[in-house]
KOLDO-269024 format. One record per residue: residue in three letters; x, z, y of N, C-alpha, C in turn; residue number from 1; chain. Coordinates in Angstrom, 1 decimal. Each point is the difference from the previous one (the first is absolute). Example, Ala and Ser with C-alpha at 12.3 -4.5 7.8 and 13.67 -1.06 7.14 Angstrom:
REM residues 2
r|n.X|n.Z|n.Y|ca.X|ca.Z|ca.Y|c.X|c.Z|c.Y|k|c
ALA|13.2|7.8|-5.7|-0.9|0.0|1.2|0.9|0.0|1.2|1|A
SER|-0.4|-0.7|1.1|0.9|0.0|1.1|-0.8|0.8|1.1|2|A
//
This chain:
REM residues 242
r|n.X|n.Z|n.Y|ca.X|ca.Z|ca.Y|c.X|c.Z|c.Y|k|c
MET|64.4|99.9|178.9|-0.5|0.4|-1.0|0.1|-0.2|-1.1|1|A
ARG|-0.9|-1.3|-0.9|0.3|-0.2|-1.1|0.9|-0.2|-1.0|2|A
GLY|1.2|-0.4|1.5|1.8|-0.2|-0.3|0.3|1.3|-0.2|3|A
LEU|-1.0|1.4|0.6|1.6|1.6|-0.6|-1.3|0.8|-1.4|4|A
PHE|-1.7|-0.8|0.2|-0.6|0.4|-1.5|0.9|-0.7|-1.5|5|A
ASP|0.4|-1.2|0.3|0.8|-0.6|-1.4|1.2|0.2|-0.1|6|A
GLN|1.0|0.0|1.3|1.1|1.2|0.1|0.2|1.2|-0.7|7|A
ASP|-1.3|0.8|0.3|0.0|1.9|-0.7|-0.8|-0.4|-1.3|8|A
PHE|-0.8|-1.8|-0.1|-0.3|0.3|-1.2|1.3|-0.2|-1.2|9|A
SER|0.5|-0.8|0.3|1.5|-0.1|-0.6|1.0|1.0|-0.7|10|A
THR|0.2|0.9|0.9|0.3|0.9|-0.2|-0.2|1.1|-0.7|11|A
ARG|-1.3|0.3|0.1|-0.3|0.7|-1.1|-0.3|-0.4|-1.0|12|A
LEU|-0.2|-1.6|-0.6|0.0|-0.8|-1.0|1.6|0.1|-1.1|13|A
LEU|1.0|0.1|1.1|1.3|0.2|-0.2|0.9|1.2|-0.4|14|A
ALA|-0.7|1.5|0.6|0.2|1.2|-0.4|-1.2|0.3|-0.9|15|A
LEU|-1.4|-0.6|-0.9|-0.4|-0.1|-1.3|1.0|-0.5|-1.2|16|A
PHE|1.0|-0.8|0.9|0.4|-1.1|-1.0|1.5|0.5|-0.9|17|A
LEU|0.4|1.1|1.8|1.0|1.4|-0.2|0.1|0.6|-1.3|18|A
ALA|-1.2|0.2|0.4|-0.4|1.9|-0.5|-0.2|-0.2|-1.5|19|A
ILE|-0.4|-0.8|-0.6|-0.5|-1.2|-1.0|1.4|0.1|-1.1|20|A
VAL|0.7|-1.1|0.8|1.5|0.3|-0.8|1.1|1.4|0.1|21|A
ILE|0.0|0.7|0.7|0.4|0.9|0.0|-0.6|1.3|-1.7|22|A
TRP|-1.3|-0.3|0.5|-1.0|0.4|-1.7|1.0|-0.1|-1.2|23|A
PHE|-0.7|-1.5|0.3|0.7|-0.8|-1.5|2.0|0.8|-0.5|24|A
VAL|0.9|0.1|1.4|1.0|0.1|0.0|0.3|1.9|-1.3|25|A
VAL|-1.1|1.0|0.9|0.4|1.0|-0.7|-0.7|0.2|-0.5|26|A
ALA|-1.0|-0.9|-0.4|-0.6|-0.1|-1.8|0.5|-0.8|-1.2|27|A
ALA|1.1|0.2|0.2|0.6|-1.3|-0.7|0.6|0.2|-1.3|28|A
ASP|-0.1|0.9|-0.2|0.4|0.7|-1.6|-0.6|-0.5|-0.6|29|A
THR|0.2|-0.3|-1.2|-1.0|-0.5|-1.4|-0.7|0.8|-0.4|30|A
GLY|-1.2|0.0|-0.2|-0.4|1.8|-0.7|-0.5|0.6|0.9|31|A
SER|0.1|-0.2|1.3|0.4|1.4|0.9|-1.4|-0.1|1.1|32|A
ARG|-0.4|1.0|-0.1|-2.0|-0.1|1.5|1.7|1.1|0.9|33|A
VAL|-0.8|0.0|1.4|0.7|1.0|0.8|-1.3|0.3|1.0|34|A
VAL|0.3|1.3|-0.1|-0.1|1.0|-0.1|0.4|0.9|2.0|35|A
ARG|-0.3|0.7|0.1|0.3|0.6|1.5|-0.2|2.0|0.3|36|A
THR|0.9|0.5|0.0|-0.6|1.5|-0.6|0.8|0.5|0.7|37|A
PRO|-0.7|0.6|1.4|0.1|0.6|1.3|0.7|1.5|-0.4|38|A
LYS|0.9|-0.4|0.8|1.2|2.5|-0.7|-0.1|0.4|1.1|39|A
PRO|-0.2|1.1|-0.6|-0.7|0.9|0.9|1.2|0.4|1.5|40|A
ALA|-1.1|-0.4|1.1|0.4|0.3|1.7|1.5|0.7|-0.1|41|A
PRO|0.9|-0.8|0.4|1.1|0.9|0.9|0.3|-0.2|1.0|42|A
ALA|1.1|0.9|0.4|-0.1|0.9|0.9|-0.7|-1.1|1.3|43|A
GLN|0.3|-1.4|-0.1|0.2|-0.4|1.8|-1.6|-0.3|-1.0|44|A
PRO|-0.6|-0.3|1.4|-1.3|-1.1|0.0|0.2|-1.2|0.1|45|A
GLY|-1.7|0.1|-1.6|1.0|-1.8|-0.6|-0.7|0.6|-1.0|46|A
VAL|-0.2|-0.7|-1.2|-0.5|-0.3|-1.8|1.7|-1.1|-0.3|47|A
GLU|0.4|0.9|-0.5|0.9|-1.1|-1.1|-0.3|-0.4|-1.1|48|A
VAL|-0.1|-1.5|-0.2|-0.5|-0.7|-1.2|1.0|-0.6|-1.2|49|A
GLN|-0.3|1.0|-1.1|0.7|-0.9|-1.2|-0.7|-1.0|-0.9|50|A
VAL|0.9|-1.4|0.2|0.0|-0.3|-1.5|-0.4|-0.5|-0.9|51|A
GLN|-0.8|0.4|-0.9|0.3|0.8|-1.6|-0.8|-1.6|-0.9|52|A
VAL|0.9|0.1|-1.1|-1.3|-1.4|-0.6|-0.4|0.9|-1.8|53|A
GLU|-1.3|-0.6|-0.3|0.0|-0.1|-1.5|0.0|-1.4|-0.3|54|A
ARG|0.6|0.6|-0.7|0.8|-1.1|-1.6|-0.4|-0.2|-1.3|55|A
VAL|-1.0|-1.0|-0.4|-1.3|0.6|-1.2|1.0|-0.7|-1.0|56|A
MET|0.0|0.8|-1.4|0.8|-0.8|-0.3|-0.2|0.2|-2.0|57|A
ASP|0.1|-1.2|-0.8|0.1|0.8|-1.7|1.1|1.0|-0.5|58|A
ALA|-0.5|0.7|-0.4|1.1|1.0|-0.5|-0.6|-0.3|-1.9|59|A
PRO|1.5|-0.1|-1.1|-0.4|1.1|-1.0|-0.3|0.7|0.0|60|A
VAL|-0.7|0.3|-1.2|-0.4|1.6|-0.7|1.5|0.6|-0.8|61|A
GLU|0.4|1.3|0.8|1.4|0.1|-1.3|-1.8|1.1|-0.7|62|A
LEU|0.2|0.1|-1.2|-0.5|0.7|-0.9|1.5|1.4|-1.2|63|A
ARG|-0.1|1.1|0.8|0.1|0.9|0.0|0.0|0.9|-0.6|64|A
GLY|1.1|0.6|-1.2|-0.6|1.1|-1.4|-1.0|-0.4|-1.2|65|A
PRO|0.5|-0.4|-0.7|-0.9|-0.7|-0.7|0.5|0.9|-1.5|66|A
ASP|-0.7|1.1|0.0|0.6|0.9|-1.0|0.7|-0.9|-1.7|67|A
GLN|0.9|0.4|-0.4|1.0|-0.4|-0.8|-1.3|-0.4|-1.5|68|A
GLY|0.3|-0.9|-0.5|-0.7|-0.7|-0.6|-1.7|-1.1|0.8|69|A
PHE|0.2|-0.1|0.8|-1.0|-0.7|0.6|0.1|-1.0|0.7|70|A
ILE|-0.8|-1.0|0.2|0.8|-1.1|1.1|-2.0|-0.5|1.0|71|A
ALA|0.4|0.2|1.1|-0.9|-0.5|0.7|-0.5|-1.6|0.2|72|A
VAL|-0.4|-0.1|0.1|-1.0|-1.4|0.2|-1.1|0.1|1.2|73|A
PRO|0.8|-0.2|1.5|-0.7|-0.2|1.0|-1.6|-1.1|0.2|74|A
GLU|-0.5|0.0|0.2|-1.2|-0.9|0.7|0.7|-1.4|1.0|75|A
ARG|0.4|0.7|0.2|0.5|-1.0|1.9|1.6|0.6|-0.1|76|A
SER|1.0|-0.6|0.3|1.3|0.1|0.9|0.8|0.3|0.9|77|A
SER|-1.4|0.2|1.1|0.3|-0.4|1.4|-0.8|0.8|0.9|78|A
VAL|0.5|0.4|0.9|-1.8|0.2|1.7|0.2|-0.4|0.9|79|A
VAL|-0.6|-0.1|0.9|0.7|0.2|1.7|0.1|0.8|0.6|80|A
LEU|1.3|-0.3|0.9|0.2|2.1|0.7|-0.3|-1.1|1.1|81|A
THR|-0.2|1.0|1.2|0.1|-0.2|1.8|1.4|0.8|0.2|82|A
VAL|0.7|-0.5|0.1|0.8|0.9|0.7|0.5|-0.1|1.5|83|A
ARG|0.4|1.6|0.9|-0.4|-0.4|1.4|1.8|0.3|0.8|84|A
GLY|0.6|0.2|0.6|0.9|0.3|0.6|0.6|-1.2|0.7|85|A
SER|1.3|0.6|1.0|0.2|-0.5|1.1|0.3|-1.8|-0.7|86|A
ARG|0.2|-1.3|1.0|0.8|-1.2|-0.9|1.0|0.1|-0.3|87|A
ALA|0.8|0.3|0.2|1.3|0.1|-0.3|0.1|1.0|-1.7|88|A
ARG|-0.6|1.1|0.2|-0.6|0.4|-1.6|-0.7|-0.4|-0.7|89|A
VAL|-0.7|-0.8|0.1|-1.0|-0.9|-0.8|1.5|-0.6|-0.9|90|A
ARG|0.4|-0.4|1.0|0.3|-1.3|0.1|1.5|0.5|-1.3|91|A
GLU|0.7|1.6|0.4|0.7|-0.1|-0.6|0.6|0.6|-1.5|92|A
ALA|-2.2|0.8|-0.2|0.2|0.6|-0.9|-1.2|0.1|-0.8|93|A
ALA|-1.2|-1.6|0.0|-1.1|0.5|-0.5|0.4|0.0|-1.1|94|A
SER|0.5|-0.8|-0.7|1.0|-0.4|-1.5|0.2|0.7|-0.3|95|A
GLN|-0.3|1.6|0.3|0.5|1.1|-0.7|-1.0|0.6|-0.2|96|A
VAL|-1.2|-0.2|0.4|-1.3|0.3|-0.4|-0.2|0.4|-1.2|97|A
LYS|-0.3|0.8|-0.5|-0.5|0.0|-1.9|-0.8|0.6|0.1|98|A
ALA|-1.5|-0.6|-1.0|-0.6|0.3|-0.6|-0.6|0.7|-1.7|99|A
TYR|-0.2|1.0|-0.2|-0.3|0.3|-1.6|-1.3|0.8|-0.6|100|A
VAL|-0.4|-0.3|-1.1|-0.9|1.5|-0.1|1.1|0.7|-1.0|101|A
SER|-0.4|1.5|-0.1|1.1|0.7|-1.1|-1.0|0.3|-1.5|102|A
LEU|0.2|-0.7|-0.6|-0.4|0.3|-1.4|0.2|1.2|-1.2|103|A
SER|1.1|1.3|0.2|0.8|1.0|-0.1|-1.6|0.6|-0.4|104|A
GLY|0.4|0.2|-2.0|-1.2|1.6|-0.1|-1.4|-0.8|0.3|105|A
LEU|-0.1|-1.6|-0.7|-1.0|-0.4|0.1|-0.1|-0.5|-1.5|106|A
ALA|-1.7|0.3|-1.0|0.3|-0.4|-0.8|-0.6|-1.6|-0.3|107|A
GLU|0.2|-0.1|-2.0|-0.3|-1.7|0.3|-1.1|-0.3|0.6|108|A
GLY|-0.5|-1.4|0.7|-1.5|-0.7|0.3|0.3|-0.1|0.9|109|A
ARG|-1.2|-0.4|0.6|-0.4|-0.7|1.6|0.1|1.7|0.7|110|A
HIS|0.3|-0.4|1.4|0.0|0.9|1.3|0.9|-1.1|1.1|111|A
ILE|-0.9|0.6|1.2|-0.9|-0.7|0.8|1.4|0.8|1.2|112|A
LEU|0.9|-0.2|0.6|1.1|1.0|0.8|-0.3|-0.9|1.0|113|A
ARG|0.5|1.5|1.2|0.3|-0.7|1.4|1.3|-0.2|0.2|114|A
VAL|0.0|-1.3|1.0|1.8|-0.3|-0.1|-0.1|0.7|1.5|115|A
GLU|1.7|0.3|-0.9|0.5|0.4|1.7|1.4|-0.9|0.7|116|A
ALA|0.2|0.6|1.0|1.3|-0.6|0.5|0.7|0.5|0.7|117|A
GLN|1.1|-0.6|0.1|1.7|1.2|0.9|0.5|-1.0|0.3|118|A
ALA|0.2|0.3|2.1|0.5|-1.0|0.4|1.2|0.8|0.8|119|A
PRO|1.0|-0.8|0.5|1.1|0.9|0.7|-0.5|0.2|1.5|120|A
VAL|1.0|0.8|0.4|-0.3|0.5|1.2|-0.1|-1.2|0.6|121|A
GLY|-0.9|0.6|1.4|-0.7|-1.2|1.0|-1.1|-0.7|-0.4|122|A
LEU|-0.4|0.1|-1.2|-1.2|-1.2|-0.6|-0.5|1.0|-0.5|123|A
SER|-1.5|-0.5|0.1|-1.5|0.5|-0.4|-0.6|-0.4|-0.7|124|A
ILE|-0.1|0.2|-1.0|-1.2|-0.6|-1.0|-1.7|0.4|0.3|125|A
GLU|-0.7|-1.4|1.1|-0.9|0.2|0.4|-1.5|-0.6|-0.8|126|A
GLU|0.2|-0.3|-1.3|-0.9|-0.1|-0.9|0.5|-0.7|-1.2|127|A
ILE|-0.9|0.3|-1.0|0.8|-0.5|-1.9|-1.8|-0.1|0.0|128|A
ASP|0.7|-2.1|-0.5|-1.3|-0.6|-0.2|0.1|-0.7|-1.6|129|A
PRO|-0.9|0.1|-1.7|-0.8|1.1|0.6|0.5|1.3|-0.8|130|A
PRO|-0.4|1.4|0.8|0.9|1.4|0.1|-0.1|0.2|-2.1|131|A
GLU|-0.5|-0.5|-0.1|0.1|0.6|-1.4|0.0|-0.7|-1.5|132|A
ILE|0.9|-0.5|-1.1|0.0|-0.4|-0.8|-0.5|0.2|-1.2|133|A
ALA|-0.2|-0.9|-1.2|-0.1|0.4|-1.3|1.1|-0.4|-1.0|134|A
VAL|0.4|1.4|-0.6|1.1|-0.2|-0.3|-0.5|0.6|-1.6|135|A
GLU|0.3|-0.7|-1.2|-0.2|0.5|-1.4|1.6|0.1|-1.0|136|A
LEU|-0.3|0.4|-0.6|0.9|1.3|-0.8|0.4|-0.5|-0.8|137|A
GLN|0.7|-0.8|-0.6|-0.6|-0.2|-1.4|1.8|1.2|-1.1|138|A
ARG|-0.4|-0.2|-1.2|1.3|1.1|-0.8|0.8|-1.9|0.1|139|A
VAL|0.9|0.7|-0.5|1.3|-1.0|-0.4|0.5|-0.4|-1.5|140|A
VAL|-0.5|-1.5|-0.3|0.3|0.1|-1.8|0.4|-1.0|-0.3|141|A
SER|0.7|0.0|-1.5|0.4|-1.1|0.0|-0.1|-0.4|-2.0|142|A
LYS|0.1|-1.2|0.7|-0.3|-0.3|-1.7|1.1|-1.5|-0.2|143|A
THR|0.4|-0.5|-1.6|1.0|-0.3|-0.4|-0.9|-1.8|-0.6|144|A
ILE|0.7|-1.1|0.1|-0.8|-1.5|0.4|1.1|-0.2|-1.0|145|A
PRO|-0.6|-1.3|-0.8|1.3|-0.4|-0.6|0.4|-1.8|1.0|146|A
ILE|0.5|-0.3|0.0|0.5|-1.2|1.4|-0.5|-1.5|-1.4|147|A
THR|-1.4|-0.3|1.1|-0.4|-1.2|-0.1|1.1|-1.0|0.5|148|A
ILE|0.9|-1.1|-0.8|0.8|-1.4|0.0|-0.9|-1.7|1.2|149|A
ALA|0.4|0.5|1.3|-1.6|-1.5|-0.4|1.1|-1.6|0.7|150|A
ILE|-0.4|-1.0|-1.0|1.5|-0.8|0.0|-0.8|-1.3|1.8|151|A
PHE|-0.1|-0.2|0.8|-0.4|-0.9|1.1|0.5|-1.5|-0.2|152|A
GLU|0.9|0.2|-1.0|1.1|-1.5|0.5|0.3|-0.1|-1.7|153|A
PHE|-0.5|-0.9|-0.3|0.8|0.1|-1.5|1.1|-1.7|0.1|154|A
PRO|1.1|-0.1|-0.3|0.9|-1.3|-0.2|-1.0|-1.3|-0.8|155|A
GLY|1.0|-0.6|0.6|-1.2|-1.8|-0.8|0.6|0.5|-1.1|156|A
GLY|-1.0|-1.6|-0.7|-0.1|0.0|-1.3|1.3|-0.1|-1.1|157|A
GLY|-0.1|0.6|-0.9|0.9|-0.6|-1.1|1.0|1.3|-0.2|158|A
PHE|-0.4|1.3|0.8|0.5|0.8|-0.1|-1.0|1.9|-0.8|159|A
LEU|0.7|0.4|-0.8|-0.2|1.0|-0.8|0.4|1.7|0.9|160|A
VAL|-0.8|0.7|0.4|0.1|0.9|0.7|-1.1|1.6|-0.8|161|A
SER|1.2|0.6|0.0|0.1|1.1|-0.8|-1.2|1.0|1.1|162|A
GLU|-0.1|1.4|-1.5|-1.1|-0.1|0.7|0.8|1.3|1.0|163|A
PRO|-0.2|0.4|1.3|0.6|0.9|1.2|0.0|1.2|-0.4|164|A
VAL|0.8|0.8|0.1|0.0|1.5|0.0|0.9|0.5|1.2|165|A
ALA|-0.8|1.4|0.7|0.1|1.0|1.1|1.1|0.6|-0.5|166|A
GLU|0.9|1.1|0.5|0.3|0.6|-0.2|0.2|1.0|1.8|167|A
PRO|-0.1|1.1|0.0|-1.1|0.3|-1.0|-1.4|0.1|-0.6|168|A
GLY|-0.7|-0.1|-1.3|-1.4|-0.6|0.1|-0.9|0.6|0.3|169|A
GLN|0.2|1.1|0.9|-1.1|0.5|0.6|0.4|0.8|1.1|170|A
VAL|-1.1|0.1|0.7|0.0|1.1|1.8|-0.4|0.8|-0.3|171|A
THR|-0.3|1.1|1.4|-0.4|1.6|0.0|-0.7|-1.2|2.1|172|A
VAL|-1.4|0.1|-0.4|-0.4|-0.1|1.5|-0.7|1.4|0.1|173|A
THR|0.1|0.1|2.1|-0.4|1.4|-0.1|-0.5|-0.3|1.3|174|A
GLY|-1.2|0.9|0.1|-0.6|0.2|1.6|-1.0|1.0|-0.1|175|A
PRO|-1.1|-0.5|1.3|-1.3|0.9|0.1|-0.4|-0.5|-1.8|176|A
PHE|-1.1|0.6|-0.3|-0.6|0.5|-0.6|-1.1|-1.1|-0.7|177|A
SER|-0.4|-0.4|1.0|-0.9|-1.6|0.0|0.5|-1.4|0.4|178|A
LEU|1.2|-0.1|0.8|0.8|-0.9|-0.4|0.5|-0.1|-1.3|179|A
VAL|0.8|1.1|-0.4|0.4|-0.8|-1.8|-1.0|0.0|-0.5|180|A
GLU|-1.2|0.7|-0.1|-0.8|-1.1|-1.0|-0.5|-1.0|0.0|181|A
ARG|0.2|-0.4|1.3|-0.1|-1.4|0.2|1.1|-1.1|-0.3|182|A
VAL|0.9|0.2|-1.1|1.2|-0.5|-0.1|-0.2|0.1|-1.8|183|A
GLN|-0.8|-1.5|0.0|0.0|-0.6|-1.6|1.5|-0.2|-0.8|184|A
SER|0.5|-0.8|1.4|1.7|-0.6|-0.8|0.7|0.1|0.9|185|A
VAL|1.7|0.4|-0.2|1.1|-0.5|0.4|0.3|-1.9|-0.8|186|A
VAL|0.5|-0.5|1.4|0.2|-1.7|-0.4|1.1|-0.5|1.0|187|A
ALA|1.2|0.1|-1.0|1.4|-0.8|0.5|-0.5|-1.4|-0.3|188|A
ARG|0.4|-0.5|1.4|0.1|-1.7|-0.5|1.4|-0.7|0.6|189|A
ILE|0.1|-1.6|-1.2|1.3|-0.3|-0.6|-0.7|-1.6|0.6|190|A
ASP|1.1|-0.3|0.4|0.7|-1.9|0.1|0.4|-0.7|-0.8|191|A
LEU|-0.8|-0.2|-1.2|0.8|-1.2|-0.7|0.4|-1.5|0.0|192|A
GLY|-0.1|0.3|1.2|0.0|-1.7|0.2|1.7|-0.3|0.4|193|A
ASP|0.1|-1.2|-0.7|1.0|-0.7|0.2|1.2|0.9|-0.7|194|A
LYS|-0.2|0.5|-0.4|1.0|0.7|-0.9|0.5|0.1|-1.6|195|A
ALA|1.1|0.2|0.0|-0.1|-0.3|-1.6|1.6|0.8|-0.2|196|A
GLY|0.3|0.8|-1.4|0.4|1.1|-1.1|-0.4|1.1|0.1|197|A
VAL|0.3|0.7|0.4|0.0|1.5|0.0|-0.2|1.2|1.2|198|A
LEU|-1.1|-0.1|0.8|-1.1|0.3|1.1|0.3|1.2|0.1|199|A
GLU|0.6|0.9|1.0|-0.3|1.6|0.3|-0.6|-0.3|1.6|200|A
GLN|-0.8|0.8|0.8|-0.9|0.0|1.1|-0.6|1.6|0.0|201|A
VAL|0.9|0.4|1.6|-0.5|0.8|0.2|-1.2|0.7|1.3|202|A
VAL|-1.2|0.0|-0.7|-1.0|-0.4|0.1|-0.6|1.7|0.4|203|A
GLU|-0.8|-0.2|1.9|-0.7|1.9|-0.1|-1.5|-0.1|-0.4|204|A
PRO|0.3|0.3|-0.5|-2.2|0.0|-1.1|-0.9|0.5|1.2|205|A
ARG|-1.8|-0.5|-0.7|-0.8|0.3|0.9|-0.8|0.9|0.1|206|A
ALA|-1.0|0.9|0.1|-0.4|0.7|-0.2|-1.7|-0.5|0.8|207|A
VAL|-0.5|-0.4|-1.2|-1.7|-0.7|0.5|-1.1|0.3|-1.0|208|A
ASP|-0.8|-0.7|0.5|-1.5|0.3|-0.4|-0.6|-0.3|-1.0|209|A
ALA|-1.6|0.3|-0.1|-0.4|-0.8|-1.6|0.2|-1.7|0.6|210|A
SER|0.1|0.0|1.2|-0.2|-1.5|0.7|0.8|-1.0|0.3|211|A
GLY|1.4|1.3|0.0|1.4|-1.0|0.1|0.6|0.4|1.3|212|A
ALA|-1.1|0.6|0.7|0.5|0.7|1.9|1.0|1.1|0.0|213|A
PRO|1.1|-0.4|0.1|1.0|1.2|0.8|-0.8|1.0|0.0|214|A
VAL|0.0|1.4|0.0|0.5|1.0|-0.1|0.2|0.3|0.6|215|A
GLU|-0.1|0.0|1.6|1.5|1.2|1.0|0.1|1.6|-0.2|216|A
SER|0.6|0.0|0.6|-0.1|1.9|0.7|0.6|0.6|-1.8|217|A
VAL|0.6|-0.2|-1.0|0.3|0.1|-0.6|1.9|-0.2|-0.9|218|A
THR|0.5|0.2|-0.7|0.8|0.7|0.3|0.2|-0.9|-1.6|219|A
VAL|1.3|-0.7|-1.1|0.1|-0.4|-0.5|1.3|0.4|-0.7|220|A
HIS|0.5|0.9|-0.8|1.5|0.1|-0.3|-0.1|-0.4|-1.8|221|A
PRO|1.6|-0.8|0.2|0.9|0.0|0.5|-0.1|-1.4|0.9|222|A
PRO|0.1|-0.1|1.2|-0.9|-0.9|1.0|0.9|-1.8|-0.4|223|A
VAL|0.8|0.0|-0.5|0.4|-1.3|-0.9|0.2|-0.2|-1.7|224|A
VAL|-0.6|-0.6|-0.3|0.4|-0.1|-1.5|1.0|-1.5|-0.4|225|A
LYS|0.4|0.1|-1.0|1.2|-1.6|-0.3|-1.2|-0.2|-1.5|226|A
VAL|0.1|-1.1|0.6|-0.9|-1.3|-1.5|1.0|-1.0|-0.1|227|A
LYS|-0.5|-0.4|-1.6|1.1|-0.9|-0.3|-0.8|-0.9|-1.0|228|A
ALA|0.2|-1.3|0.2|-0.5|-0.6|-1.1|1.1|-1.2|-0.6|229|A
GLU|-0.1|-0.3|-1.0|0.7|-1.0|0.0|-0.7|-1.9|-0.4|230|A
ILE|0.8|-0.8|1.4|-0.4|-1.2|-0.5|0.8|-0.8|-0.6|231|A
ALA|-0.5|-1.2|-1.0|0.8|-0.6|-1.0|-1.2|-1.4|-0.3|232|A
PRO|1.0|-1.5|0.2|-0.5|-0.9|-0.3|-0.1|0.0|-1.7|233|A
LEU|-1.5|-0.3|0.1|-0.4|-0.3|-1.5|0.7|-1.0|-0.9|234|A
PRO|-0.4|0.6|-0.9|0.9|-0.8|-1.4|-0.5|-1.2|0.3|235|A
ALA|0.8|-1.2|0.0|-0.3|-1.4|-0.4|-0.4|-0.1|-1.3|236|A
ALA|-0.8|-1.0|0.1|-0.9|-0.5|-1.4|0.7|-0.5|-0.9|237|A
PRO|-0.2|0.2|-0.9|0.8|-0.6|-1.3|0.2|-1.5|-0.1|238|A
PRO|0.1|-0.7|-0.8|0.9|-1.3|0.1|-1.5|-0.8|-1.0|239|A
GLU|-0.5|-0.6|0.5|-1.8|-0.7|-1.3|1.3|-0.6|-0.9|240|A
SER|-0.7|0.2|-1.5|0.4|-0.4|-1.0|0.0|-1.6|0.4|241|A
PRO|0.4|-0.6|-0.8|0.2|-1.1|-0.1|-1.5|-0.6|-1.3|242|A
//
């Protein structure tokens, strides 16, 4: 009797182990969870079960349609989508899912907008998290700023460096009003270390704020400037008279 009990227990334990293995094989897709959706009852007795998956994925939010003269500054750039469909369809088409907000016709200022999503045939959007995001519409402005040349390495002793000159000597900074207002200077950095003679360097100038930190999401035009400087040996000291 004890032998039969041990054999029955071993059989049940093996069956449980195989069930767990099969479950992990079915749910092996990264970021997916398995759900089972019964189809309507077919003509023959019984119910066919269709295996589907739900994939949770990050999606960038597309900003559609800001009117001319405005630029959109979102408080967040992505949302989390829950996409549902057959395993094969999720695997091949999940990357085609798009999240977006519509900005057409909106006035300047801060707006709370509902996030919409588009999915290809065979997929459905089960959840958008968060369902709304804040977007600020700002006027696009420009201002002209002279180039500031920063030398971060000088030649060795015994050389004289002329005043560097940028060509052009000023650039136009364009972007959202709040960011352009932060720009205090546009800096072109040059390296004069171990150099001699007439030096020309093509440099990408960077817009910076009052602390010297870069101001991102603005454009500088032209994107490059040419900086010229002349490095010459110091004249020899005249000989001392006897």
